[in-house]
FIKE-918030 format. One record per atom (N, C-alpha, C): residue in one letter; x, y, z negated; atom name. Coordinates in nm, 3 decimals, padded with zeros to 5 digits. Each point is the difference from the previous one (the first is absolute). Example, Ala and Ser with C-alpha at 12.3 -4.5 7.8 and 13.67 -1.06 7.14 Angstrom:
# FIKE-918030
   zavex         u         v         w   lomi
       a    01.319   -00.569   -00.780      N
       a   -00.089    00.119    00.000     CA
       a    00.090    00.120    00.000      C
       s   -00.035    00.105    00.072      N
       s    00.082    00.119   -00.006     CA
       s   -00.077    00.109   -00.073      C
END
This chain:
# FIKE-918030
   zavex         u         v         w   lomi
       x    00.253    03.128   -02.711      N
       x   -00.094    00.106   -00.067     CA
       x    00.087    00.152    00.039      C
       x    00.123   -00.050    00.072      N
       x    00.076    00.148    00.021     CA
       x   -00.071    00.047    00.102      C
       x   -00.088   -00.075    00.124      N
       x   -00.042    00.068    00.108     CA
       x   -00.156    00.094   -00.094      C
       x   -00.040   -00.088   -00.068      N
       x   -00.101    00.056   -00.098     CA
       x   -00.023    00.151   -00.043      C
       x    00.165   -00.021   -00.067      N
       x    00.030    00.095   -00.078     CA
       x    00.024    00.143    00.094      C
       x    00.068   -00.038    00.124      N
       x    00.054    00.092    00.081     CA
       x   -00.141    00.051    00.039      C
       x   -00.091   -00.084    00.040      N
       x   -00.170    00.037    00.080     CA
       x   -00.017    00.129   -00.095      C
       x   -00.031   -00.044   -00.147      N
       x   -00.019    00.069   -00.123     CA
       x    00.028    00.154   -00.014      C
       x    00.134   -00.031    00.038      N
       x    00.063    00.143   -00.014     CA
       x    00.003    00.106    00.134      C
       x   -00.054   -00.073    00.125      N
       x    00.008    00.069    00.117     CA
       x   -00.147    00.055   -00.037      C
       x   -00.102   -00.075   -00.072      N
       x   -00.161    00.034   -00.007     CA
       x    00.018    00.128   -00.096      C
       x    00.121   -00.011   -00.081      N
       x   -00.037    00.070   -00.124     CA
       x    00.058    00.119    00.049      C
       x    00.087    00.022    00.149      N
       x    00.079    00.115    00.049     CA
       x   -00.067    00.051    00.085      C
       x   -00.100   -00.080    00.063      N
       x   -00.135    00.058    00.072     CA
       x   -00.059    00.082   -00.087      C
       x   -00.066   -00.060   -00.104      N
       x   -00.056    00.079   -00.080     CA
       x    00.029    00.134   -00.069      C
       x    00.121   -00.011   -00.020      N
       x    00.094    00.131   -00.038     CA
       x   -00.063    00.118    00.101      C
       x    00.018   -00.042    00.109      N
       x   -00.028    00.112    00.145     CA
       x   -00.122    00.040    00.031      C
       x   -00.094   -00.084   -00.076      N
       x   -00.167    00.038    00.035     CA
       x   -00.024    00.080   -00.138      C
       x   -00.132    00.014   -00.023      N
       x   -00.101    00.077   -00.088     CA
       x    00.021   -00.053   -00.113      C
       x    00.076   -00.154   -00.056      N
       x   -00.029   -00.072   -00.108     CA
       x    00.138    00.046   -00.058      C
       x   -00.025   -00.013   -00.141      N
       x    00.128    00.060   -00.101     CA
       x    00.098   -00.164    00.008      C
       x    00.133    00.075   -00.002      N
       x    00.131   -00.064    00.009     CA
       x   -00.058   -00.072   -00.172      C
       x    00.076   -00.141    00.038      N
       x    00.004   -00.057   -00.156     CA
       x    00.097    00.054   -00.091      C
       x   -00.020   -00.015   -00.116      N
       x    00.073    00.045   -00.119     CA
       x    00.154   -00.065    00.003      C
       x    00.066    00.098   -00.012      N
       x    00.158   -00.059    00.004     CA
       x   -00.004   -00.141   -00.137      C
       x   -00.079    00.029   -00.095      N
       x    00.026   -00.100   -00.092     CA
       x   -00.080   -00.140    00.016      C
       x   -00.077    00.031    00.142      N
       x   -00.101   -00.152    00.004     CA
       x    00.103   -00.106    00.086      C
       x   -00.010   -00.131   -00.042      N
       x    00.047   -00.112    00.049     CA
       x   -00.034   -00.044    00.179      C
       x    00.049   -00.084    00.020      N
       x   -00.103   -00.048    00.132     CA
       x   -00.091   -00.083   -00.052      C
       x    00.009   -00.096   -00.067      N
       x   -00.129   -00.075   -00.063     CA
       x   -00.085    00.080   -00.026      C
       x    00.018    00.076   -00.053      N
       x   -00.123    00.127   -00.085     CA
       x   -00.068    00.037    00.127      C
       x    00.090    00.054    00.111      N
       x   -00.065    00.075    00.067     CA
       x   -00.110   -00.094    00.159      C
       x    00.063   -00.131   -00.014      N
       x   -00.079   -00.087    00.071     CA
       x   -00.104   -00.034   -00.031      C
       x    00.006   -00.029   -00.178      N
       x   -00.121   -00.067   -00.063     CA
       x   -00.106    00.139   -00.028      C
       x    00.026    00.128    00.004      N
       x   -00.060    00.070   -00.022     CA
       x   -00.046    00.084    00.108      C
       x    00.069    00.119   -00.003      N
       x   -00.037    00.107    00.126     CA
       x   -00.002   -00.026    00.119      C
       x    00.073   -00.067    00.077      N
       x    00.058   -00.058    00.102     CA
       x   -00.040   -00.145    00.039      C
       x   -00.081   -00.044   -00.073      N
       x   -00.068   -00.162   -00.011     CA
       x   -00.074   -00.009    00.137      C
       x   -00.096    00.042    00.035      N
       x   -00.027    00.033    00.136     CA
       x    00.042    00.027    00.121      C
       x    00.083    00.098   -00.005      N
       x    00.088   -00.005    00.117     CA
       x    00.121   -00.125    00.018      C
       x    00.053    00.001   -00.132      N
       x    00.102   -00.118   -00.025     CA
       x   -00.048   -00.138    00.084      C
       x   -00.123   -00.014   -00.067      N
       x   -00.112   -00.154    00.057     CA
       x    00.003   -00.002    00.160      C
       x   -00.027    00.151    00.064      N
       x   -00.050   -00.002    00.156     CA
       x    00.130   -00.029    00.054      C
       x    00.118    00.057   -00.036      N
       x    00.108   -00.012    00.070     CA
       x    00.042   -00.113   -00.012      C
       x    00.040   -00.075   -00.098      N
       x   -00.007   -00.156   -00.037     CA
       x   -00.059   -00.074    00.120      C
       x   -00.151    00.012   -00.053      N
       x   -00.074   -00.058    00.119     CA
       x    00.041   -00.020    00.129      C
       x    00.004    00.119    00.040      N
       x    00.045    00.048    00.171     CA
       x    00.118   -00.053    00.006      C
       x    00.138   -00.026   -00.081      N
       x    00.110   -00.083    00.069     CA
       x   -00.008   -00.124   -00.020      C
       x   -00.091   -00.056   -00.086      N
       x   -00.024   -00.169   -00.011     CA
       x   -00.048   -00.031    00.139      C
       x   -00.130    00.090    00.038      N
       x   -00.086   -00.006    00.094     CA
       x    00.069   -00.025    00.182      C
       x    00.118    00.076   -00.028      N
       x    00.079    00.030    00.121     CA
       x    00.081   -00.131   -00.015      C
       x    00.054   -00.030   -00.089      N
       x    00.091   -00.158   -00.047     CA
       x   -00.085   -00.096    00.084      C
       x   -00.085    00.025   -00.076      N
       x   -00.107   -00.159    00.021     CA
       x   -00.051    00.028    00.164      C
       x   -00.028    00.102    00.065      N
       x   -00.033    00.003    00.142     CA
       x    00.117   -00.078    00.057      C
       x    00.110    00.079   -00.031      N
       x    00.143   -00.047    00.094     CA
       x    00.019   -00.162   -00.039      C
       x   -00.015   -00.070   -00.093      N
       x   -00.004   -00.140   -00.024     CA
       x   -00.109   -00.087    00.091      C
       x   -00.147    00.092   -00.007      N
       x   -00.088   -00.078    00.080     CA
       x    00.043   -00.006    00.131      C
       x    00.068    00.131    00.026      N
       x    00.048   -00.005    00.178     CA
       x    00.090   -00.123    00.044      C
       x    00.106    00.009   -00.119      N
       x    00.132   -00.091    00.010     CA
       x   -00.090   -00.152   -00.036      C
       x   -00.064   -00.012   -00.066      N
       x   -00.089   -00.172    00.024     CA
       x   -00.061   -00.009    00.080      C
       x   -00.048    00.121    00.085      N
       x   -00.089   -00.032    00.153     CA
       x    00.116   -00.025    00.074      C
       x    00.093    00.079    00.033      N
       x    00.125   -00.036    00.094     CA
       x    00.016   -00.131   -00.056      C
       x    00.025   -00.072   -00.095      N
       x    00.077   -00.123    00.010     CA
       x   -00.089   -00.098    00.039      C
       x   -00.152    00.012   -00.060      N
       x   -00.061   -00.103    00.042     CA
       x   -00.017   -00.034    00.152      C
       x    00.013    00.135    00.108      N
       x   -00.042    00.015    00.145     CA
       x    00.110   -00.072    00.027      C
       x    00.113    00.026   -00.058      N
       x    00.165   -00.038    00.093     CA
       x   -00.023   -00.155   -00.077      C
       x   -00.055   -00.050   -00.101      N
       x    00.027   -00.148   -00.023     CA
       x   -00.120   -00.064    00.097      C
       x   -00.106    00.045    00.052      N
       x   -00.099   -00.021    00.076     CA
       x    00.079   -00.047    00.168      C
       x    00.073    00.139    00.003      N
       x    00.074   -00.015    00.140     CA
       x    00.110   -00.108    00.001      C
       x    00.049   -00.013   -00.073      N
       x    00.160   -00.111   -00.039     CA
       x   -00.109   -00.147    00.026      C
       x   -00.090    00.004   -00.073      N
       x   -00.095   -00.129    00.008     CA
       x   -00.027   -00.034    00.120      C
       x   -00.103    00.076    00.062      N
       x   -00.016    00.015    00.156     CA
       x    00.142   -00.070    00.090      C
       x    00.094    00.109   -00.002      N
       x    00.092   -00.038    00.092     CA
       x    00.068   -00.122   -00.068      C
       x   -00.002   -00.044   -00.083      N
       x    00.030   -00.152   -00.047     CA
       x   -00.069   -00.118    00.038      C
       x   -00.159    00.032    00.008      N
       x   -00.094   -00.068    00.080     CA
       x    00.028   -00.026    00.119      C
       x    00.018    00.103    00.067      N
       x    00.042    00.034    00.187     CA
       x    00.089   -00.096    00.016      C
       x    00.148   -00.005   -00.088      N
       x    00.103   -00.071    00.049     CA
       x   -00.013   -00.134   -00.036      C
       x   -00.089   -00.035   -00.075      N
       x   -00.029   -00.174   -00.034     CA
       x   -00.099   -00.040    00.107      C
       x   -00.084    00.094    00.041      N
       x   -00.101   -00.042    00.117     CA
       x    00.107   -00.025    00.134      C
       x    00.072    00.093    00.003      N
       x    00.101    00.012    00.152     CA
       x    00.088   -00.130    00.002      C
       x    00.036   -00.024   -00.148      N
       x    00.117   -00.154   -00.026     CA
       x   -00.110   -00.125   -00.002      C
       x   -00.130    00.002   -00.015      N
       x   -00.079   -00.094    00.035     CA
       x   -00.046   -00.018    00.107      C
       x   -00.017    00.082    00.095      N
       x   -00.034    00.013    00.122     CA
       x    00.122   -00.071    00.099      C
       x    00.130    00.067   -00.044      N
       x    00.108   -00.054    00.097     CA
       x    00.030   -00.170   -00.040      C
       x   -00.028   -00.015   -00.113      N
       x    00.024   -00.128   -00.055     CA
       x   -00.101   -00.101    00.072      C
       x   -00.114    00.063    00.020      N
       x   -00.112   -00.081    00.095     CA
       x    00.042   -00.028    00.146      C
       x    00.056    00.128    00.033      N
       x    00.029   -00.011    00.170     CA
       x    00.143   -00.088   -00.010      C
       x    00.078   -00.019   -00.089      N
       x    00.088   -00.102    00.039     CA
       x   -00.027   -00.115    00.007      C
       x   -00.117   -00.050   -00.125      N
       x   -00.037   -00.134   -00.013     CA
       x   -00.084   -00.019    00.153      C
       x   -00.055    00.077    00.029      N
       x   -00.064   -00.026    00.148     CA
       x    00.083   -00.050    00.094      C
       x    00.090    00.104    00.011      N
       x    00.108   -00.008    00.095     CA
       x    00.068   -00.129   -00.012      C
       x    00.029   -00.048   -00.122      N
       x    00.090   -00.107   -00.007     CA
       x   -00.089   -00.146    00.031      C
       x   -00.122    00.018   -00.062      N
       x   -00.099   -00.125    00.046     CA
       x   -00.002   -00.022    00.144      C
       x   -00.021    00.150    00.088      N
       x   -00.003   -00.065    00.144     CA
       x    00.103   -00.030    00.039      C
       x    00.120    00.072   -00.020      N
       x    00.152   -00.117    00.028     CA
       x    00.006   -00.134   -00.038      C
       x   -00.053   -00.023   -00.081      N
       x   -00.005   -00.145   -00.072     CA
       x   -00.077   -00.105    00.095      C
       x   -00.120    00.091    00.041      N
       x   -00.112   -00.093    00.067     CA
       x    00.059   -00.026    00.149      C
       x    00.070    00.127    00.058      N
       x    00.025   -00.018    00.132     CA
       x    00.084   -00.086   -00.019      C
       x    00.107   -00.032   -00.087      N
       x    00.123   -00.094    00.000     CA
       x   -00.041   -00.125   -00.003      C
       x   -00.134   -00.033   -00.095      N
       x   -00.051   -00.144    00.015     CA
       x   -00.072   -00.001    00.117      C
       x   -00.048    00.058    00.070      N
       x   -00.105   -00.011    00.113     CA
       x    00.109   -00.046    00.140      C
       x    00.164    00.081   -00.019      N
       x    00.080   -00.016    00.103     CA
       x    00.071   -00.131   -00.030      C
       x   -00.010   -00.014   -00.134      N
       x    00.089   -00.178   -00.023     CA
       x   -00.079   -00.081    00.072      C
       x   -00.152   -00.013   -00.016      N
       x   -00.081   -00.100    00.032     CA
       x   -00.050   -00.051   -00.110      C
       x    00.013    00.065   -00.102      N
       x   -00.039   -00.078   -00.160     CA
       x    00.100   -00.103   -00.025      C
       x    00.097   -00.050    00.086      N
       x    00.081   -00.140   -00.020     CA
       x    00.080    00.053   -00.176      C
       x    00.061   -00.091   -00.047      N
       x    00.072    00.028   -00.120     CA
       x    00.137   -00.040    00.072      C
       x    00.120    00.052   -00.084      N
       x    00.127    00.023   -00.001     CA
       x    00.064   -00.179   -00.008      C
       x    00.043   -00.031    00.059      N
       x    00.033   -00.125   -00.010     CA
       x    00.121   -00.023   -00.102      C
       x   -00.027   -00.088   -00.085      N
       x    00.057    00.001   -00.148     CA
       x    00.106   -00.135    00.029      C
       x    00.095    00.008   -00.088      N
       x    00.093   -00.140   -00.019     CA
       x    00.021    00.010    00.118      C
       x    00.074    00.077    00.081      N
       x    00.093   -00.001    00.113     CA
       x   -00.079   -00.039    00.125      C
       x   -00.131    00.019    00.001      N
       x   -00.104   -00.058    00.087     CA
       x   -00.013   -00.122   -00.009      C
       x    00.053   -00.072   -00.082      N
       x   -00.043   -00.158   -00.005     CA
       x   -00.103    00.012   -00.053      C
       x   -00.088   -00.102   -00.011      N
       x   -00.133   -00.060   -00.078     CA
       x    00.020   -00.067   -00.097      C
       x   -00.006    00.023   -00.128      N
       x    00.054   -00.066   -00.111     CA
       x   -00.166   -00.053   -00.086      C
       x   -00.090    00.027    00.027      N
       x   -00.101   -00.040   -00.081     CA
       x   -00.063   -00.100    00.053      C
       x   -00.063   -00.087   -00.084      N
       x   -00.060   -00.110    00.027     CA
       x   -00.160    00.029    00.059      C
       x   -00.019   -00.059    00.137      N
       x   -00.102    00.067    00.090     CA
       x   -00.112   -00.094   -00.011      C
       x    00.005   -00.031   -00.126      N
       x   -00.160   -00.085   -00.022     CA
       x   -00.038    00.001   -00.153      C
       x   -00.098    00.003   -00.039      N
       x   -00.048    00.011   -00.136     CA
       x   -00.015   -00.126   -00.077      C
       x   -00.007   -00.098    00.080      N
       x   -00.011   -00.096   -00.082     CA
       x    00.076   -00.096    00.022      C
       x    00.111   -00.033   -00.114      N
       x    00.117   -00.100    00.021     CA
       x   -00.052   -00.184    00.043      C
       x   -00.120   -00.028    00.008      N
       x   -00.031   -00.147    00.002     CA
       x   -00.004    00.040    00.186      C
       x    00.018    00.057    00.050      N
       x   -00.010    00.021    00.175     CA
       x    00.128    00.010    00.048      C
       x    00.114    00.035   -00.081      N
       x    00.136   -00.005    00.055     CA
       x    00.049   -00.117    00.053      C
       x    00.118   -00.004    00.078      N
       x    00.060   -00.098    00.081     CA
       x    00.110   -00.039   -00.131      C
       x    00.032   -00.110    00.070      N
       x    00.157   -00.016   -00.052     CA
       x    00.115    00.063    00.007      C
       x   -00.007    00.059    00.089      N
       x    00.086    00.075    00.055     CA
       x    00.010    00.170   -00.067      C
       x   -00.145    00.013   -00.018      N
       x   -00.031    00.106   -00.110     CA
       x    00.022    00.007   -00.139      C
       x   -00.024   -00.129   -00.045      N
       x    00.027   -00.033   -00.127     CA
       x    00.145    00.006   -00.016      C
       x    00.106   -00.030    00.086      N
       x    00.128   -00.019   -00.016     CA
       x    00.055    00.139   -00.017      C
       x   -00.047    00.060    00.076      N
       x    00.062    00.153    00.024     CA
       x   -00.075    00.080   -00.123      C
       x   -00.115   -00.050   -00.064      N
       x   -00.004    00.098   -00.112     CA
       x    00.060   -00.026   -00.135      C
       x    00.036   -00.141    00.015      N
       x    00.111   -00.082   -00.106     CA
       x    00.102    00.069   -00.001      C
       x    00.084    00.042    00.114      N
       x    00.134    00.045    00.053     CA
       x   -00.026    00.115   -00.050      C
       x   -00.116    00.109   -00.023      N
       x    00.015    00.133    00.002     CA
       x    00.007   -00.015   -00.194      C
       x   -00.129   -00.082   -00.060      N
       x    00.007    00.033   -00.136     CA
       x    00.127   -00.049   -00.052      C
       x    00.059   -00.102    00.077      N
       x    00.167   -00.023   -00.089     CA
       x    00.079    00.105    00.029      C
       x    00.016    00.103    00.124      N
       x    00.048    00.087   -00.020     CA
       x   -00.040    00.126   -00.104      C
       x   -00.101    00.003   -00.062      N
       x   -00.052    00.079   -00.059     CA
       x   -00.118    00.079    00.013      C
       x   -00.024   -00.021    00.109      N
       x   -00.138    00.067    00.043     CA
       x   -00.124   -00.064   -00.081      C
       x   -00.127    00.123   -00.025      N
       x   -00.100   -00.093   -00.051     CA
       x   -00.103    00.004    00.109      C
       x   -00.054   -00.086    00.009      N
       x   -00.121   -00.015    00.091     CA
       x   -00.126    00.002   -00.062      C
       x   -00.075    00.085    00.054      N
       x   -00.143    00.002   -00.054     CA
       x   -00.095   -00.031    00.113      C
       x   -00.142   -00.058   -00.017      N
       x   -00.094   -00.021    00.106     CA
       x   -00.107    00.072   -00.039      C
END
């Protein structure tokens, strides 16, 4: 309200220098802005508010544009990260494939290179020697599956 009063006072001062009469010394501010200077006061207030609204609209638009730029930069950064991750995955798959081909597809020797698995799936066809070996392994705590 201070700025409105100041504006009204400025308007009144401008009016004093013009062709209009100066307000009476006995009139208070409220009487002046509701009476004789209502039109000028309302126009001045409207001009001030329009200027402020214009400034707010411009600031709003600037913030929207900045948010859009920030979002675009974030999206580009995510796209770049995804591209790099895909390139890494492709390179890693190539290395693994090259290693698999170079090893001839053979598996790593397990259990110190000794073959400890049962070679036949049907226990009926096992020889006495193979059965004795399996019994010995079971007694040692090994689980045998066919």
